[in-house]
N, C-alpha and C positions, 0 to 999 in steps of 0.2 A: 230777549230777556237779559242774556249775559252782556251784550254790548251796551245796554242802557246802564248797567252797573258800573261801567268804566267812567261815566260822567260824574259819579258821586265821589266825595273825598276818599272813601275806602277803596273805590275802584282805582284811583290814582296810586294809592299805596300798593295795591296788588300788582298794578302795572310796573311800578318801580321795582318791586320785589322780583317780578318775572325778569326784568332787565338785568338785575343784579345776579340772578341765578344763571342766566344765559352768559353773562360776562365771566362768571366764575368757571363755567364749563369750558368756555373758550380759553381762558388762562391755563386751565388744567391740561387741555389738549395741546396747546402750544408748548407747555413745559415737557409733556411726554415726548413730543417730537424733538425738542431740544436735547433731552437726555439721551437720545439715541447717539449723540456725538460720543458718549462714553463707551459705546460699543466699537468705535473705530480704533485702529492701531495707532500707537504713538507717532509712527512715521507719517501717517496720513494727517493727524492733527498738526504735526510740525509743518507739513506742506501747506496747510491752510493758515498757518501763523499763530497757532494757539498751543498751549500745553494741556495735558490731562488735568493738572492742578487748576488751571484757569477755568476749564469747563466745570470742574467740581465746585469751585467757588460760586460760579454763576448759577449752577443748578440748585444751590442751597438757598437762594434768595426767596423772599416771599413770592407767591404766585402772581401777585399784582404787579411785580416788577418784571420788566422785559429782560429775560436772561440773555438773549442774543445781543441786545444793546450793551448790557453790562460786560459780556464777554469781549465785545469789540473794544470797549473802554479799557479793560484790563490789558488786552493785547497791545493796544496803542501805547499805553503807559509803559509797558515792559520794553517795547521797541525804543521809546524815547530814552529810557534809562540805559540802554545798551549802546547808544551812540557816543 
């Protein structure tokens, strides 16, 4: 019964909604893991080439944006400016 409902237009909407929910949960979980960087000491963050401020900026991005990629971009930009 349930599988046959997927073939109707409303079923496609429900499937899309399910995918959107799964994606949101994944984004939320990824951000929680990313935010653990804020628990590290400043010296460790410095060792990996970022500052606490960099991590804070990236952690405030919308969940749909990849905070790790943004952190990398911020870090690379800062290094270019220091040369």
